[in-house]
N, CA, C and O atoms as a printed pandas DataFrame, in Angstrom:
     atom_number atom_name residue_name chain_id  residue_number  x_coord  y_coord  z_coord
0              1         N          MET        A               1  -16.186  -16.017  -18.330
1              2        CA          MET        A               1  -16.449  -17.398  -18.652
2              3         C          MET        A               1  -17.951  -17.636  -18.738
3              4         O          MET        A               1  -18.416  -18.387  -19.596
4              5         N          ALA        A               2  -18.701  -17.006  -17.861
5              6        CA          ALA        A               2  -20.153  -17.202  -17.868
6              7         C          ALA        A               2  -20.742  -16.686  -19.178
7              8         O          ALA        A               2  -21.668  -17.285  -19.726
8              9         N          HIS        A               3  -20.206  -15.579  -19.676
9             10        CA          HIS        A               3  -20.680  -15.041  -20.947
10            11         C          HIS        A               3  -20.296  -15.974  -22.099
11            12         O          HIS        A               3  -21.103  -16.236  -22.991
12            13         N          LYS        A               4  -19.076  -16.464  -22.068
13            14        CA          LYS        A               4  -18.623  -17.378  -23.119
14            15         C          LYS        A               4  -19.409  -18.676  -23.113
15            16         O          LYS        A               4  -19.655  -19.257  -24.171
16            17         N          GLU        A               5  -19.807  -19.138  -21.935
17            18        CA          GLU        A               5  -20.558  -20.397  -21.813
18            19         C          GLU        A               5  -22.035  -20.210  -22.145
19            20         O          GLU        A               5  -22.770  -21.188  -22.279
20            21         N          GLY        A               6  -22.481  -18.930  -22.283
21            22        CA          GLY        A               6  -23.875  -18.676  -22.604
22            23         C          GLY        A               6  -24.774  -18.626  -21.380
23            24         O          GLY        A               6  -25.995  -18.551  -21.519
24            25         N          ILE        A               7  -24.204  -18.666  -20.196
25            26        CA          ILE        A               7  -24.988  -18.612  -18.958
26            27         C          ILE        A               7  -25.503  -17.195  -18.730
27            28         O          ILE        A               7  -26.633  -16.999  -18.283
28            29         N          VAL        A               8  -24.659  -16.205  -19.045
29            30        CA          VAL        A               8  -25.012  -14.798  -18.903
30            31         C          VAL        A               8  -25.081  -14.210  -20.302
31            32         O          VAL        A               8  -24.197  -14.438  -21.128
32            33         N          LYS        A               9  -26.149  -13.445  -20.561
33            34        CA          LYS        A               9  -26.361  -12.899  -21.912
34            35         C          LYS        A               9  -25.487  -11.682  -22.200
35            36         O          LYS        A               9  -25.022  -11.496  -23.324
36            37         N          GLU        A              10  -25.269  -10.854  -21.175
37            38        CA          GLU        A              10  -24.529   -9.611  -21.374
38            39         C          GLU        A              10  -23.107   -9.761  -20.853
39            40         O          GLU        A              10  -22.885  -10.304  -19.771
40            41         N          ASN        A              11  -22.152   -9.278  -21.628
41            42        CA          ASN        A              11  -20.753   -9.302  -21.203
42            43         C          ASN        A              11  -20.503   -8.101  -20.297
43            44         O          ASN        A              11  -20.299   -6.989  -20.785
44            45         N          ILE        A              12  -20.518   -8.315  -18.980
45            46        CA          ILE        A              12  -20.373   -7.208  -18.041
46            47         C          ILE        A              12  -18.960   -6.626  -18.033
47            48         O          ILE        A              12  -18.752   -5.523  -17.527
48            49         N          MET        A              13  -18.006   -7.340  -18.576
49            50        CA          MET        A              13  -16.632   -6.824  -18.614
50            51         C          MET        A              13  -16.492   -5.617  -19.541
51            52         O          MET        A              13  -15.523   -4.864  -19.444
52            53         N          LEU        A              14  -17.457   -5.437  -20.434
53            54        CA          LEU        A              14  -17.429   -4.260  -21.299
54            55         C          LEU        A              14  -17.723   -2.981  -20.516
55            56         O          LEU        A              14  -17.450   -1.883  -21.000
56            57         N          LYS        A              15  -18.278   -3.115  -19.311
57            58        CA          LYS        A              15  -18.574   -1.960  -18.461
58            59         C          LYS        A              15  -17.398   -1.566  -17.562
59            60         O          LYS        A              15  -17.436   -0.527  -16.903
60            61         N          VAL        A              16  -16.360   -2.396  -17.540
61            62        CA          VAL        A              16  -15.209   -2.137  -16.676
62            63         C          VAL        A              16  -14.192   -1.297  -17.432
63            64         O          VAL        A              16  -13.798   -1.627  -18.551
64            65         N          ASP        A              17  -13.771   -0.196  -16.794
65            66        CA          ASP        A              17  -12.731    0.642  -17.385
66            67         C          ASP        A              17  -11.370    0.075  -17.008
67            68         O          ASP        A              17  -11.137   -0.281  -15.853
68            69         N          ASN        A              18  -10.479   -0.007  -17.982
69            70        CA          ASN        A              18   -9.113   -0.451  -17.707
70            71         C          ASN        A              18   -8.348    0.657  -17.023
71            72         O          ASN        A              18   -8.548    1.838  -17.304
72            73         N          ARG        A              19   -7.467    0.258  -16.117
73            74        CA          ARG        A              19   -6.613    1.242  -15.461
74            75         C          ARG        A              19   -5.625    1.803  -16.470
75            76         O          ARG        A              19   -5.083    1.080  -17.306
76            77         N          SER        A              20   -5.407    3.084  -16.376
77            78        CA          SER        A              20   -4.398    3.669  -17.262
78            79         C          SER        A              20   -3.027    3.466  -16.619
79            80         O          SER        A              20   -2.870    3.591  -15.404
80            81         N          ILE        A              21   -2.066    3.159  -17.437
81            82        CA          ILE        A              21   -0.715    2.917  -16.966
82            83         C          ILE        A              21    0.169    4.081  -17.398
83            84         O          ILE        A              21    0.231    4.435  -18.575
84            85         N          GLN        A              22    0.840    4.658  -16.428
85            86        CA          GLN        A              22    1.751    5.749  -16.737
86            87         C          GLN        A              22    3.172    5.202  -16.707
87            88         O          GLN        A              22    3.645    4.726  -15.675
88            89         N          ASN        A              23    3.833    5.273  -17.831
89            90        CA          ASN        A              23    5.222    4.829  -17.897
90            91         C          ASN        A              23    6.112    5.908  -17.310
91            92         O          ASN        A              23    6.049    7.075  -17.697
92            93         N          SER        A              24    6.951    5.485  -16.359
93            94        CA          SER        A              24    7.872    6.449  -15.770
94            95         C          SER        A              24    9.097    6.595  -16.662
95            96         O          SER        A              24    9.497    5.666  -17.365
96            97         N          GLU        A              25    9.668    7.765  -16.614
97            98        CA          GLU        A              25   10.877    7.999  -17.394
98            99         C          GLU        A              25   12.065    7.413  -16.648
99           100         O          GLU        A              25   12.193    7.586  -15.436
100          101         N          ILE        A              26   12.919    6.731  -17.361
101          102        CA          ILE        A              26   14.102    6.127  -16.777
102          103         C          ILE        A              26   15.303    6.986  -17.155
103          104         O          ILE        A              26   15.512    7.312  -18.324
104          105         N          HIS        A              27   16.073    7.337  -16.161
105          106        CA          HIS        A              27   17.265    8.147  -16.390
106          107         C          HIS        A              27   18.483    7.382  -15.862
107          108         O          HIS        A              27   18.905    7.593  -14.725
108          109         N          PRO        A              28   19.043    6.502  -16.683
109          110        CA          PRO        A              28   20.206    5.741  -16.217
110          111         C          PRO        A              28   21.407    6.661  -16.027
111          112         O          PRO        A              28   21.470    7.759  -16.579
112          113         N          LEU        A              29   22.341    6.186  -15.241
113          114        CA          LEU        A              29   23.560    6.965  -15.022
114          115         C          LEU        A              29   24.368    7.043  -16.315
115          116         O          LEU        A              29   24.386    6.107  -17.114
116          117         N          SER        A              30   25.026    8.162  -16.497
117          118        CA          SER        A              30   25.909    8.306  -17.651
118          119         C          SER        A              30   27.187    7.510  -17.394
119          120         O          SER        A              30   27.445    7.076  -16.271
120          121         N          HIS        A              31   27.968    7.326  -18.430
121          122        CA          HIS        A              31   29.236    6.601  -18.283
122          123         C          HIS        A              31   30.139    7.320  -17.286
123          124         O          HIS        A              31   30.810    6.681  -16.476
124          125         N          TYR        A              32   30.152    8.621  -17.347
125          126        CA          TYR        A              32   30.963    9.425  -16.422
126          127         C          TYR        A              32   30.509    9.195  -14.978
127          128         O          TYR        A              32   31.342    9.052  -14.083
128          129         N          GLU        A              33   29.190    9.159  -14.747
129          130        CA          GLU        A              33   28.666    8.949  -13.395
130          131         C          GLU        A              33   28.995    7.553  -12.875
131          132         O          GLU        A              33   29.300    7.381  -11.695
132          133         N          VAL        A              34   28.931    6.556  -13.758
133          134        CA          VAL        A              34   29.285    5.192  -13.363
134          135         C          VAL        A              34   30.752    5.137  -12.946
135          136         O          VAL        A              34   31.085    4.546  -11.919
136          137         N          LEU        A              35   31.623    5.749  -13.736
137          138        CA          LEU        A              35   33.050    5.770  -13.392
138          139         C          LEU        A              35   33.294    6.465  -12.056
139          140         O          LEU        A              35   34.161    6.057  -11.283
140          141         N          LYS        A              36   32.530    7.507  -11.796
141          142        CA          LYS        A              36   32.659    8.234  -10.545
142          143         C          LYS        A              36   32.263    7.336   -9.362
143          144         O          LYS        A              36   32.937    7.340   -8.332
144          145         N          VAL        A              37   31.189    6.578   -9.505
145          146        CA          VAL        A              37   30.756    5.653   -8.456
146          147         C          VAL        A              37   31.814    4.576   -8.239
147          148         O          VAL        A              37   32.186    4.278   -7.104
148          149         N          LEU        A              38   32.291    3.999   -9.331
149          150        CA          LEU        A              38   33.283    2.928   -9.230
150          151         C          LEU        A              38   34.593    3.406   -8.602
151          152         O          LEU        A              38   35.316    2.623   -7.987
152          153         N          LYS        A              39   34.888    4.677   -8.760
153          154        CA          LYS        A              39   36.121    5.239   -8.195
154          155         C          LYS        A              39   36.120    5.175   -6.661
155          156         O          LYS        A              39   37.167    4.999   -6.039
156          157         N          PHE        A              40   34.946    5.318   -6.069
157          158        CA          PHE        A              40   34.851    5.389   -4.614
158          159         C          PHE        A              40   34.363    4.103   -3.959
159          160         O          PHE        A              40   34.134    4.070   -2.750
160          161         N          ILE        A              41   34.206    3.056   -4.740
161          162        CA          ILE        A              41   33.731    1.778   -4.194
162          163         C          ILE        A              41   34.904    0.957   -3.688
163          164         O          ILE        A              41   36.012    1.034   -4.220
164          165         N          ASP        A              42   34.650    0.189   -2.675
165          166        CA          ASP        A              42   35.666   -0.720   -2.135
166          167         C          ASP        A              42   36.160   -1.630   -3.264
167          168         O          ASP        A              42   35.342   -2.176   -4.004
168          169         N          PRO        A              43   37.477   -1.804   -3.416
169          170        CA          PRO        A              43   38.018   -2.625   -4.505
170          171         C          PRO        A              43   37.458   -4.052   -4.535
171          172         O          PRO        A              43   37.365   -4.659   -5.602
172          173         N          PHE        A              44   37.089   -4.582   -3.381
173          174        CA          PHE        A              44   36.507   -5.920   -3.341
174          175         C          PHE        A              44   35.183   -5.983   -4.101
175          176         O          PHE        A              44   34.891   -6.985   -4.754
176          177         N          HIS        A              45   34.389   -4.932   -4.022
177          178        CA          HIS        A              45   33.060   -4.898   -4.644
178          179         C          HIS        A              45   33.057   -4.320   -6.060
179          180         O          HIS        A              45   32.030   -4.347   -6.738
180          181         N          LYS        A              46   34.192   -3.801   -6.506
181          182        CA          LYS        A              46   34.250   -3.117   -7.804
182          183         C          LYS        A              46   33.873   -4.014   -8.986
183          184         O          LYS        A              46   33.073   -3.583   -9.817
184          185         N          PRO        A              47   34.406   -5.247   -9.110
185          186        CA          PRO        A              47   34.022   -6.086  -10.251
186          187         C          PRO        A              47   32.519   -6.394  -10.277
187          188         O          PRO        A              47   31.882   -6.336  -11.329
188          189         N          TYR        A              48   31.972   -6.718   -9.120
189          190        CA          TYR        A              48   30.534   -7.015   -9.013
190          191         C          TYR        A              48   29.706   -5.810   -9.458
191          192         O          TYR        A              48   28.778   -5.941  -10.257
192          193         N          THR        A              49   30.052   -4.643   -8.933
193          194        CA          THR        A              49   29.300   -3.430   -9.244
194          195         C          THR        A              49   29.439   -3.042  -10.708
195          196         O          THR        A              49   28.469   -2.611  -11.332
196          197         N          ALA        A              50   30.627   -3.190  -11.257
197          198        CA          ALA        A              50   30.834   -2.859  -12.672
198          199         C          ALA        A              50   30.001   -3.768  -13.566
199          200         O          ALA        A              50   29.392   -3.304  -14.530
200          201         N          VAL        A              51   29.971   -5.043  -13.254
201          202        CA          VAL        A              51   29.153   -5.975  -14.048
202          203         C          VAL        A              51   27.684   -5.596  -13.949
203          204         O          VAL        A              51   26.968   -5.623  -14.949
204          205         N          ARG        A              52   27.231   -5.245  -12.758
205          206        CA          ARG        A              52   25.827   -4.845  -12.590
206          207         C          ARG        A              52   25.507   -3.593  -13.402
207          208         O          ARG        A              52   24.465   -3.521  -14.054
208          209         N          PHE        A              53   26.408   -2.601  -13.363
209          210        CA          PHE        A              53   26.174   -1.360  -14.106
210          211         C          PHE        A              53   26.141   -1.591  -15.603
211          212         O          PHE        A              53   25.228   -1.122  -16.283
212          213         N          TYR        A              54   27.115   -2.299  -16.120
213          214        CA          TYR        A              54   27.280   -2.377  -17.570
214          215         C          TYR        A              54   26.462   -3.464  -18.252
215          216         O          TYR        A              54   26.309   -3.440  -19.473
216          217         N          THR        A              55   25.935   -4.410  -17.495
217          218        CA          THR        A              55   25.133   -5.464  -18.126
218          219         C          THR        A              55   23.654   -5.371  -17.792
219          220         O          THR        A              55   22.815   -5.838  -18.562
220          221         N          GLY        A              56   23.327   -4.774  -16.654
221          222        CA          GLY        A              56   21.935   -4.720  -16.231
222          223         C          GLY        A              56   21.448   -6.069  -15.726
223          224         O          GLY        A              56   20.243   -6.296  -15.619
224          225         N          ILE        A              57   22.372   -6.960  -15.418
225          226        CA          ILE        A              57   22.030   -8.305  -14.970
226          227         C          ILE        A              57   21.249   -8.226  -13.653
227          228         O          ILE        A              57   21.517   -7.374  -12.806
228          229         N          ARG        A              58   20.295   -9.116  -13.504
229          230        CA          ARG        A              58   19.466   -9.126  -12.297
230          231         C          ARG        A              58   20.198   -9.782  -11.137
231          232         O          ARG        A              58   21.135  -10.557  -11.327
232          233         N          ALA        A              59   19.749   -9.453   -9.936
233          234        CA          ALA        A              59   20.431   -9.916   -8.718
234          235         C          ALA        A              59   20.515  -11.433   -8.654
235          236         O          ALA        A              59   21.570  -11.967   -8.312
236          237         N          GLY        A              60   19.452  -12.134   -8.969
237          238        CA          GLY        A              60   19.461  -13.592   -8.886
238          239         C          GLY        A              60   20.466  -14.227   -9.837
239          240         O          GLY        A              60   21.068  -15.252   -9.518
240          241         N          LYS        A              61   20.644  -13.627  -10.985
241          242        CA          LYS        A              61   21.592  -14.157  -11.963
242          243         C          LYS        A              61   23.031  -13.891  -11.553
243          244         O          LYS        A              61   23.877  -14.784  -11.617
244          245         N          ILE        A              62   23.305  -12.671  -11.135
245          246        CA          ILE        A              62   24.688  -12.338  -10.790
246          247         C          ILE        A              62   25.126  -13.057   -9.517
247          248         O          ILE        A              62   26.305  -13.371   -9.354
248          249         N          ASP        A              63   24.187  -13.315   -8.622
249          250        CA          ASP        A              63   24.531  -14.024   -7.395
250          251         C          ASP        A              63   24.904  -15.479   -7.675
251          252         O          ASP        A              63   25.518  -16.133   -6.833
252          253         N          GLY        A              64   24.542  -15.983   -8.837
253          254        CA          GLY        A              64   24.900  -17.343   -9.216
254          255         C          GLY        A              64   26.265  -17.458   -9.869
255          256         O          GLY        A              64   26.741  -18.565  -10.122
256          257         N          LEU        A              65   26.907  -16.317  -10.147
257          258        CA          LEU        A              65   28.230  -16.344  -10.759
258          259         C          LEU        A              65   29.300  -16.696   -9.740
259          260         O          LEU        A              65   29.121  -16.492   -8.539
260          261         N          LYS        A              66   30.405  -17.224  -10.227
261          262        CA          LYS        A              66   31.571  -17.504   -9.381
262          263         C          LYS        A              66   32.575  -16.369   -9.572
263          264         O          LYS        A              66   32.504  -15.613  -10.541
264          265         N          TRP        A              67   33.497  -16.268   -8.640
265          266        CA          TRP        A              67   34.490  -15.205   -8.720
266          267         C          TRP        A              67   35.246  -15.240  -10.039
267          268         O          TRP        A              67   35.535  -14.194  -10.620
268          269         N          CYS        A              68   35.571  -16.447  -10.516
269          270        CA          CYS        A              68   36.348  -16.537  -11.757
270          271         C          CYS        A              68   35.532  -16.063  -12.968
271          272         O          CYS        A              68   36.105  -15.808  -14.027
272          273         N          ASP        A              69   34.204  -15.942  -12.830
273          274        CA          ASP        A              69   33.398  -15.401  -13.925
274          275         C          ASP        A              69   33.652  -13.908  -14.104
275          276         O          ASP        A              69   33.422  -13.363  -15.184
276          277         N          TYR        A              70   34.128  -13.241  -13.042
277          278        CA          TYR        A              70   34.453  -11.822  -13.124
278          279         C          TYR        A              70   35.858  -11.609  -13.651
279          280         O          TYR        A              70   36.134  -10.624  -14.336
280          281         N          LYS        A              71   36.726  -12.520  -13.334
281          282        CA          LYS        A              71   38.130  -12.426  -13.740
282          283         C          LYS        A              71   38.336  -13.235  -15.014
283          284         O          LYS        A              71   37.437  -13.964  -15.432
284          285         N          ASP        A              72   39.489  -13.117  -15.628
285          286        CA          ASP        A              72   39.732  -13.810  -16.892
286          287         C          ASP        A              72   40.318  -15.202  -16.719
287          288         O          ASP        A              72   40.570  -15.878  -17.716
288          289         N          THR        A              73   40.542  -15.654  -15.501
289          290        CA          THR        A              73   41.084  -17.008  -15.311
290          291         C          THR        A              73   40.223  -17.786  -14.326
291          292         O          THR        A              73   39.828  -17.271  -13.280
292          293         N          CYS        A              74   39.946  -19.010  -14.673
293          294        CA          CYS        A              74   39.211  -19.913  -13.783
294          295         C          CYS        A              74   40.029  -21.174  -13.618
295          296         O          CYS        A              74   40.632  -21.666  -14.572
296          297         N          TYR        A              75   40.045  -21.686  -12.424
297          298        CA          TYR        A              75   40.743  -22.946  -12.188
298          299         C          TYR        A              75   39.811  -24.077  -12.577
299          300         O          TYR        A              75   38.746  -24.248  -11.983
300          301         N          MET        A              76   40.204  -24.830  -13.552
301          302        CA          MET        A              76   39.412  -25.964  -14.007
302          303         C          MET        A              76   40.207  -27.254  -13.766
303          304         O          MET        A              76   41.207  -27.497  -14.443
304          305         N          PRO        A              77   39.772  -28.082  -12.809
305          306        CA          PRO        A              77   40.510  -29.327  -12.540
306          307         C          PRO        A              77   40.431  -30.316  -13.673
307          308         O          PRO        A              77   41.003  -31.403  -13.584
């Protein structure tokens, strides 16, 4: 800002080196591996876990769902 305002003549930010960012490789589970995990999960948690695996939905979003959002019927008064 000081350089933009003309208070400082030299832009000292040109002397700063940017950090290099290394992208990590992501190795998601295969469909077979997901099925294997779901096979051994408690039946109560299976719908929740399946939705998490297949949609990639974040925790805050999925925690806002109701049980009927996992099943095909919802009671609507």
